[in-house]
C-alpha positions as CSV (number, residue, x, y, z in Angstrom):
1,X,-40.0,-26.7,15.8
2,X,-37.6,-29.1,15.7
3,X,-35.2,-27.4,13.6
4,X,-36.5,-24.0,15.5
5,X,-34.9,-25.8,18.3
6,X,-31.8,-27.7,17.0
7,X,-31.1,-24.1,15.1
8,X,-30.9,-22.1,17.8
9,X,-28.9,-24.5,19.8
10,X,-26.2,-24.6,17.3
11,X,-25.7,-21.1,16.3
12,X,-25.8,-19.3,19.7
13,X,-23.9,-22.3,21.2
14,X,-21.0,-21.8,18.5
15,X,-21.4,-18.4,19.3
16,X,-21.4,-17.8,23.4
17,X,-19.6,-20.9,24.2
18,X,-18.1,-21.8,21.1
19,X,-16.6,-18.3,20.5
20,X,-17.3,-15.8,22.8
21,X,-16.4,-18.2,25.9
22,X,-13.4,-19.2,24.1
23,X,-12.1,-15.7,23.9
24,X,-12.4,-14.3,27.7
25,X,-11.0,-16.7,28.9
26,X,-7.9,-16.1,26.8
27,X,-8.5,-12.7,28.6
28,X,-9.8,-13.5,32.3
29,X,-9.3,-17.4,32.9
30,X,-11.9,-19.7,32.9
31,X,-14.0,-18.3,35.4
32,X,-13.8,-15.2,33.9
33,X,-15.2,-16.9,30.6
34,X,-17.9,-18.4,32.1
35,X,-18.7,-14.7,33.5
36,X,-18.8,-12.5,30.8
37,X,-19.9,-15.2,27.8
38,X,-23.1,-15.3,30.7
39,X,-23.7,-11.5,31.1
40,X,-23.9,-11.6,27.3
41,X,-26.2,-14.8,26.7
42,X,-27.9,-13.2,29.5
43,X,-28.5,-9.4,27.8
44,X,-29.3,-11.3,24.5
45,X,-32.5,-13.6,26.5
46,X,-33.5,-10.2,27.8
47,X,-37.0,-10.2,27.7
48,X,-37.7,-9.8,31.7
49,X,-35.2,-9.2,34.6
50,X,-36.3,-12.7,35.8
51,X,-35.6,-14.0,32.6
52,X,-32.4,-13.0,32.3
53,X,-31.3,-14.4,35.5
54,X,-32.3,-17.3,34.0
55,X,-31.3,-17.9,31.2
56,X,-27.8,-16.4,32.5
57,X,-27.7,-19.2,35.4
58,X,-28.5,-21.2,32.5
59,X,-26.0,-20.1,30.4
60,X,-23.5,-21.0,32.6
61,X,-24.9,-24.6,32.8
62,X,-23.9,-24.9,28.8
63,X,-20.7,-23.4,30.0
64,X,-19.6,-25.4,32.2
65,X,-21.0,-28.3,29.6
66,X,-19.1,-27.5,27.4
67,X,-16.0,-28.6,29.4
68,X,-17.4,-31.6,30.8
69,X,-14.9,-34.5,30.9
70,X,-11.8,-32.2,30.4
71,X,-12.2,-31.6,27.0
72,X,-13.6,-29.2,24.8
73,X,-16.9,-30.4,23.0
74,X,-19.5,-28.3,22.0
75,X,-21.6,-31.2,21.0
76,X,-22.9,-31.3,24.9
77,X,-24.1,-27.6,24.9
78,X,-25.3,-27.3,22.0
79,X,-27.6,-30.8,22.3
80,X,-28.7,-29.2,26.0
81,X,-29.7,-26.4,24.1
82,X,-31.2,-27.8,21.2
83,X,-33.6,-29.7,23.7
84,X,-34.4,-27.2,26.1
85,X,-35.5,-25.5,22.9
86,X,-37.4,-27.9,21.3
87,X,-39.1,-28.5,24.2
88,X,-40.2,-23.9,25.3
89,X,-41.3,-24.8,21.7
90,X,-44.2,-27.0,22.1
91,X,-44.6,-25.4,25.5
92,X,-45.4,-22.3,23.9
93,X,-47.4,-23.3,20.9
94,X,-49.7,-25.7,23.0
95,X,-50.3,-22.4,25.3
96,X,-51.4,-20.4,22.3
97,X,-53.5,-23.6,20.7
98,X,-55.3,-23.6,24.6
99,X,-55.7,-19.7,24.8
100,X,-57.0,-19.1,21.0
101,X,-59.3,-22.5,22.1
102,X,-60.8,-20.8,24.5
103,X,-61.8,-16.8,22.9
104,X,-63.9,-18.7,20.6
């Protein structure tokens, strides 16, 4: 689960912050970069409308973390995203195990 958390954190942050946010910023400025890259982020994470909204807002936080301190550093959003995914995977696994044990 740790490996999957880091794999998702690294790959998604390189794509959404490193590439898309930076590209959108060249065309529409810093706010446009945050907004448009996270609209795409929300759509990719669309499981339900609420989950997409929460993913988009989390993406805004990650996009701001990317520029934290005035320098672009992908390590910060990668770590935040990877730790979140790792903890989410643990929570899902525990819920699955608990539900599975109840069915027997």
